[in-house]
N, CA, C and O of each residue as an XYZ file, in Angstrom:
396
protein
N     106.245      8.754     58.582
C     107.128      7.730     58.079
C     108.562      8.155     58.357
O     108.892      9.340     58.309
N     109.389      7.196     58.642
C     110.799      7.454     58.907
C     111.595      7.094     57.661
O     111.372      6.052     57.044
N     112.524      7.966     57.304
C     113.338      7.727     56.119
C     114.800      7.568     56.505
O     115.291      8.194     57.445
N     115.466      6.727     55.767
C     116.900      6.513     55.969
C     117.583      6.563     54.612
O     117.014      6.171     53.594
N     118.813      7.052     54.623
C     119.556      7.148     53.361
C     119.899      5.751     52.867
O     120.362      4.904     53.632
N     119.670      5.524     51.604
C     119.993      4.241     50.989
C     120.851      4.466     49.769
O     121.170      5.606     49.431
N     121.228      3.392     49.104
C     122.069      3.505     47.922
C     121.388      4.274     46.800
O     122.056      4.938     46.007
N     120.065      4.188     46.728
C     119.343      4.850     45.651
C     118.634      6.109     46.150
O     117.606      6.501     45.598
N     119.167      6.729     47.169
C     118.557      7.941     47.694
C     117.890      7.688     49.029
O     118.279      6.782     49.766
N     116.887      8.490     49.339
C     116.203      8.372     50.617
C     115.034      7.404     50.495
O     114.122      7.617     49.697
N     115.066      6.359     51.277
C     114.048      5.317     51.233
C     113.394      5.163     52.605
O     114.026      5.444     53.623
N     112.143      4.723     52.642
C     111.520      4.465     53.939
C     112.308      3.401     54.693
O     112.748      2.410     54.111
N     112.479      3.616     55.985
C     113.202      2.662     56.808
C     112.229      1.769     57.560
O     111.201      2.234     58.053
N     112.553      0.502     57.645
C     111.757     -0.426     58.442
C     112.567     -0.912     59.640
O     112.168     -1.855     60.323
N     113.673     -0.285     59.884
C     114.531     -0.655     61.004
C     113.963     -0.067     62.283
O     114.037      1.144     62.491
N     113.393     -0.911     63.149
C     112.764     -0.432     64.376
C     113.743      0.257     65.315
O     113.341      1.051     66.165
N     115.016     -0.044     65.164
C     116.016      0.571     66.030
C     116.159      2.068     65.759
O     116.543      2.824     66.650
N     115.851      2.500     64.528
C     116.027      3.927     64.213
C     114.704      4.657     63.988
O     114.685      5.873     63.793
N     113.595      3.906     64.017
C     112.295      4.551     63.795
C     111.918      5.413     64.994
O     112.178      5.064     66.146
N     111.302      6.542     64.687
C     110.801      7.425     65.742
C     109.314      7.638     65.499
O     108.867      7.719     64.355
N     108.560      7.726     66.573
C     107.136      8.004     66.463
C     106.911      9.506     66.464
O     107.709     10.271     67.007
N     105.827      9.906     65.856
C     105.431     11.313     65.939
C     105.065     11.602     67.395
O     104.701     10.687     68.133
N     105.159     12.858     67.811
C     104.807     13.209     69.194
C     103.354     12.833     69.510
O     102.489     12.877     68.635
N     103.101     12.467     70.760
C     101.761     12.053     71.182
C     100.685     13.078     70.829
O      99.641     12.686     70.308
N     100.888     14.369     71.086
C      99.822     15.328     70.752
C      99.462     15.312     69.268
O      98.289     15.431     68.914
N     100.458     15.167     68.402
C     100.200     15.116     66.969
C      99.434     13.848     66.610
O      98.475     13.906     65.841
N      99.844     12.702     67.156
C      99.148     11.445     66.874
C      97.696     11.532     67.318
O      96.799     11.069     66.612
N      97.459     12.127     68.491
C      96.086     12.250     68.977
C      95.261     13.169     68.074
O      94.119     12.854     67.741
N      95.837     14.293     67.682
C      95.103     15.231     66.825
C      94.751     14.597     65.479
O      93.646     14.790     64.974
N      95.677     13.850     64.904
C      95.401     13.177     63.634
C      94.297     12.138     63.806
O      93.403     12.031     62.966
N      94.360     11.379     64.885
C      93.324     10.384     65.162
C      91.969     11.074     65.331
O      90.961     10.599     64.807
N      91.941     12.193     66.063
C      90.692     12.919     66.299
C      90.098     13.437     64.985
O      88.883     13.387     64.794
N      90.935     13.926     64.093
C      90.458     14.400     62.789
C      89.860     13.240     61.996
O      88.808     13.388     61.375
N      90.525     12.098     62.018
C      90.003     10.922     61.309
C      88.657     10.505     61.898
O      87.739     10.150     61.159
N      88.536     10.547     63.226
C      87.255     10.197     63.853
C      86.149     11.146     63.410
O      85.029     10.711     63.142
N      86.452     12.433     63.333
C      85.456     13.407     62.869
C      85.064     13.159     61.412
O      83.894     13.279     61.048
N      86.036     12.820     60.597
C      85.751     12.526     59.191
C      84.870     11.277     59.066
O      83.948     11.250     58.251
N      85.147     10.256     59.862
C      84.327      9.053     59.846
C      82.917      9.348     60.328
O      81.947      8.838     59.767
N      82.796     10.175     61.372
C      81.484     10.566     61.875
C      80.710     11.315     60.802
O      79.532     11.039     60.578
N      81.366     12.262     60.136
C      80.719     13.017     59.056
C      80.225     12.084     57.946
O      79.094     12.210     57.477
N      81.075     11.156     57.536
C      80.702     10.240     56.455
C      79.542      9.341     56.883
O      78.620      9.105     56.102
N      79.581      8.847     58.097
C      78.512      7.976     58.583
C      77.188      8.727     58.651
O      76.170      8.243     58.157
N      77.201      9.902     59.259
C      75.950     10.645     59.405
C      75.417     11.129     58.059
O      74.205     11.252     57.883
N      76.292     11.400     57.126
C      75.846     11.817     55.790
C      75.063     10.709     55.092
O      74.256     10.976     54.202
N      75.306      9.469     55.501
C      74.629      8.319     54.894
C      73.659      7.649     55.873
O      73.251      6.504     55.674
N      73.298      8.381     56.933
C      72.357      7.878     57.949
C      72.811      6.555     58.569
O      71.997      5.675     58.847
N      74.122      6.431     58.779
C      74.699      5.244     59.415
C      75.132      5.636     60.820
O      75.825      6.639     60.988
N      74.740      4.871     61.830
C      75.180      5.205     63.188
C      76.706      5.140     63.289
O      77.338      4.219     62.772
N      77.275      6.125     63.958
C      78.725      6.139     64.197
C      78.968      5.641     65.609
O      78.363      6.138     66.560
N      79.840      4.674     65.750
C      80.178      4.143     67.063
C      81.554      4.652     67.468
O      82.565      4.201     66.930
N      81.602      5.577     68.403
C      82.905      6.078     68.841
C      83.641      5.018     69.656
O      83.056      4.018     70.074
N      84.901      5.249     69.866
C      85.698      4.364     70.712
C      85.078      4.377     72.109
O      84.832      5.448     72.663
N      84.822      3.204     72.682
C      84.246      3.186     74.026
C      85.154      3.921     75.022
O      86.355      3.664     75.095
N      84.563      4.823     75.771
C      85.336      5.634     76.732
C      86.087      4.763     77.733
O      87.157      5.141     78.208
N      85.534      3.612     78.050
C      86.176      2.729     79.032
C      87.493      2.151     78.534
O      88.257      1.589     79.319
N      87.768      2.281     77.232
C      89.011      1.744     76.668
C      90.075      2.816     76.477
O      91.174      2.535     75.998
N      89.739      4.054     76.858
C      90.663      5.166     76.646
C      91.257      5.676     77.955
O      90.644      5.592     79.019
N      92.468      6.207     77.839
C      93.105      6.858     78.978
C      92.503      8.260     79.130
O      91.717      8.698     78.291
N      92.872      8.947     80.193
C      92.365     10.301     80.442
C      92.722     11.254     79.308
O      91.987     12.207     79.050
N      93.841     11.012     78.629
C      94.243     11.896     77.526
C      93.815     11.369     76.158
O      94.294     11.858     75.135
N      92.912     10.371     76.123
C      92.310      9.932     74.873
C      92.987      8.793     74.143
O      92.514      8.385     73.082
N      94.066      8.273     74.668
C      94.753      7.164     74.012
C      94.150      5.835     74.452
O      93.479      5.754     75.481
N      94.396      4.802     73.664
C      93.908      3.484     73.994
C      94.650      2.960     75.222
O      95.878      3.012     75.281
N      93.898      2.454     76.202
C      94.520      1.872     77.394
C      95.412      0.708     76.978
O      95.091     -0.043     76.057
N      96.519      0.577     77.665
C      97.500     -0.451     77.325
C      96.892     -1.850     77.300
O      97.282     -2.674     76.473
N      95.951     -2.126     78.185
C      95.360     -3.467     78.256
C      94.558     -3.829     76.999
O      94.261     -5.001     76.765
N      94.209     -2.819     76.193
C      93.443     -3.061     74.971
C      94.286     -2.931     73.707
O      93.755     -3.031     72.602
N      95.575     -2.712     73.851
C      96.452     -2.492     72.705
C      97.210     -3.760     72.326
O      97.805     -4.423     73.175
N      97.177     -4.083     71.034
C      97.981     -5.192     70.516
C      99.386     -4.690     70.191
O     100.372     -5.404     70.374
N      99.463     -3.437     69.702
C     100.729     -2.783     69.406
C     100.462     -1.281     69.394
O      99.417     -0.838     69.871
N     101.370     -0.509     68.868
C     101.269      0.947     68.925
C     100.069      1.498     68.144
O      99.603      2.600     68.433
N      99.565      0.747     67.163
C      98.461      1.271     66.348
C      97.226      0.380     66.289
O      96.215      0.782     65.712
N      97.274     -0.803     66.861
C      96.166     -1.738     66.730
C      95.633     -2.175     68.096
O      96.388     -2.342     69.054
N      94.326     -2.353     68.156
C      93.692     -2.866     69.372
C      93.743     -4.397     69.359
O      94.021     -5.016     68.331
N      93.471     -4.987     70.517
C      93.525     -6.442     70.635
C      92.120     -7.043     70.764
O      91.120     -6.340     70.625
N      92.062     -8.343     71.030
C      90.777     -9.022     71.123
C      89.951     -8.560     72.324
O      88.722     -8.569     72.259
N      90.595     -8.161     73.407
C      89.839     -7.639     74.558
C      89.102     -6.363     74.182
O      87.980     -6.135     74.634
N      89.731     -5.528     73.352
C      89.064     -4.328     72.856
C      87.848     -4.734     72.018
O      86.782     -4.129     72.133
N      88.008     -5.741     71.190
C      86.904     -6.222     70.374
C      85.718     -6.665     71.208
O      84.570     -6.434     70.828
N      85.980     -7.299     72.337
C      84.904     -7.728     73.231
C      84.154     -6.507     73.771
O      82.925     -6.512     73.836
N      84.889     -5.469     74.155
C      84.250     -4.247     74.669
C      83.412     -3.593     73.573
O      82.294     -3.146     73.832
N      83.939     -3.533     72.361
C      83.203     -2.931     71.248
C      81.938     -3.741     70.951
O      80.866     -3.168     70.761
N      82.059     -5.048     70.912
C      80.877     -5.878     70.659
C      79.828     -5.689     71.749
O      78.633     -5.651     71.455
N      80.256     -5.572     72.990
C      79.321     -5.316     74.087
C      78.659     -3.951     73.900
O      77.460     -3.807     74.139
N      79.422     -2.962     73.479
C      78.882     -1.620     73.224
C      77.833     -1.671     72.116
O      76.769     -1.062     72.232
N      78.135     -2.394     71.051
C      77.181     -2.533     69.949
C      75.896     -3.197     70.456
O      74.792     -2.748     70.149
N      76.056     -4.270     71.237
C      74.885     -4.970     71.761
C      74.044     -4.051     72.656
O      72.820     -4.020     72.537
N      74.697     -3.310     73.545
C      73.972     -2.406     74.438
C      73.228     -1.334     73.648
O      72.083     -1.015     73.970
N      73.855     -0.778     72.628
C      73.196      0.239     71.802
C      72.032     -0.368     71.027
O      70.985      0.263     70.879
N      72.212     -1.581     70.536
C      71.140     -2.252     69.813
C      69.943     -2.486     70.732
O      68.797     -2.259     70.346
N      70.220     -2.936     71.932
C      69.140     -3.198     72.884
C      68.406     -1.913     73.276
O      67.218     -1.950     73.598
N      69.106     -0.789     73.251
C      68.485      0.506     73.557
C      67.886      1.140     72.304
O      67.397      2.269     72.350
N      67.923      0.431     71.209
C      67.382      0.884     69.921
C      68.114      2.098     69.371
O      67.527      2.904     68.649
N      69.390      2.232     69.706
C      70.190      3.319     69.152
C      70.737      2.980     67.775
O      71.212      3.862     67.060
N      70.674      1.712     67.397
C      71.253      1.299     66.119
C      70.168      0.891     65.125
O      70.354     -0.026     64.325
N      69.058      1.571     65.187
C      67.966      1.315     64.250
C      68.249      2.084     62.975
O      68.685      3.234     63.027
N      68.009      1.472     61.848
C      68.258      2.133     60.564
C      67.437      3.406     60.454
O      66.257      3.431     60.805
N      68.065      4.449     59.968
C      67.368      5.722     59.789
C      66.462      5.645     58.569
O      66.712      4.887     57.632
N      65.414      6.441     58.604
C      64.574      6.507     57.420
C      63.202      6.280     57.735
O      62.353      6.300     56.844
């Protein structure tokens, strides 16, 4: 989060002109940790974990620009790829309930 000095002290800034992003390596590492945590939670409850489709990622693991709606969100084209991935896994019986 970016902070700017305000009348009542230091407040979060929403001014895009002064906002700075965290460095790419840090953003990737945080995303990777979250993915591992989601995988752990899913497998602990016998729920299949669907990773980000490799075809939507750059060589360094970021979302390809064509699938990005903004800096943190994917777009509808990404959704189509994910839905296709789900369908392909279902057809291969990879998404069968455990138990």
